[in-house]
C-alpha positions in Angstrom: -7.3 3.3 3.0 -10.0 3.1 5.5 -11.9 0.5 6.6 -15.0 1.9 8.4 -13.1 3.7 11.4 -10.2 1.4 10.6 -7.1 3.0 8.9 -5.1 0.5 6.7 -1.7 0.6 5.0 -0.8 -1.7 2.8 2.6 -3.7 3.6 5.5 -3.5 1.8 5.1 -0.6 -0.4 5.4 3.5 0.1 3.4 5.4 -2.3 3.8 9.5 -3.2 2.7 11.7 -0.9 -0.4 14.1 -1.5 1.0 17.9 -1.9 1.9 19.2 1.7 2.5 15.7 3.4 6.1 14.9 2.6 7.8 16.1 5.8 11.0 18.7 5.5 13.9 16.1 5.4 12.3 13.0 4.5 13.1 10.8 1.3 9.4 10.6 0.1 8.5 8.0 -2.7 8.6 9.6 -6.3 5.8 9.5 -8.4 2.1 11.2 -8.8 0.2 10.8 -5.8 -3.1 12.1 -7.9 -2.3 8.9 -10.1 -1.2 6.1 -7.4 -4.7 7.2 -5.6 -6.5 6.7 -9.0 -4.8 3.0 -9.7 -5.8 2.0 -6.1 -9.4 3.0 -6.4 -9.6 0.9 -10.2 -8.1 -1.8 -8.5 -10.5 -1.8 -5.2 -13.3 -2.3 -7.9 -12.0 -5.5 -9.1 -14.1 -7.3 -6.5 -14.2 -8.9 -3.1 -12.2 -7.3 -0.5 -10.2 -9.0 1.7 -7.7 -7.7 4.5 -5.5 -10.0 6.1 -4.0 -8.2 9.1 0.0 -8.3 10.2 0.5 -5.9 12.6 0.3 -2.2 13.6 2.4 0.9 12.4 3.7 3.3 14.5 1.1 5.6 14.2 -1.8 3.2 14.7 -2.8 2.1 11.4 -3.3 -1.8 10.7 -0.7 -3.1 8.6 -2.2 -5.2 6.2 -2.1 -7.5 2.9 -5.1 -6.2 0.9 -7.1 -7.8 -1.9 -9.7 -7.1 -4.3 -10.9 -9.9 -6.8 -8.2 -11.9 -5.6 -5.2 -9.6 -6.5 -3.2 -8.1 -4.0 -3.2 -4.4 -4.1 0.6 -3.9 -3.0 1.6 -6.3 -6.0 -0.7 -3.9 -8.2 0.5 -0.9 -6.9 4.2 -2.2 -7.7 3.4 -3.3 -11.1 2.1 -0.2 -12.2 5.0 1.6 -10.6 2.5 3.8 -8.5 4.5 2.9 -5.2 8.0 1.5 -4.3 8.9 -1.8 -2.4 10.2 -1.3 1.1 11.7 -4.4 2.6 12.3 -2.7 5.7 8.4 -2.6 5.7 7.8 -6.1 4.4 7.2 -7.9 7.8 8.6 -11.4 7.1 9.1 -10.9 3.3 5.5 -11.7 2.8 4.8 -9.4 0.2 8.2 -10.4 -1.6 6.8 -13.9 -1.9 3.4 -13.0 -3.0 4.7 -10.4 -5.8 7.6 -12.8 -6.5 10.1 -9.5 -5.9 
């Protein structure tokens, strides 16, 4: 996601890659990237967006817990099976606590 010029990655999840973005030899998340993106767009329309920044990834993106209308977007994607949980990407188990994983 983008917030102005800031690139934001949802904490603790991996979503399907758009065609051509899953590099050879890499295990990419299963699923339909278009449905995953559409699901996230619906969630973003639920209300006021809140970003809780928790760090940066190796690509310089902000790692964050993001909610819209009080709903955590990572949890939203997981419940709809539009992403998979990656415990190694969940800084301190924060997402697991919020989503009750």
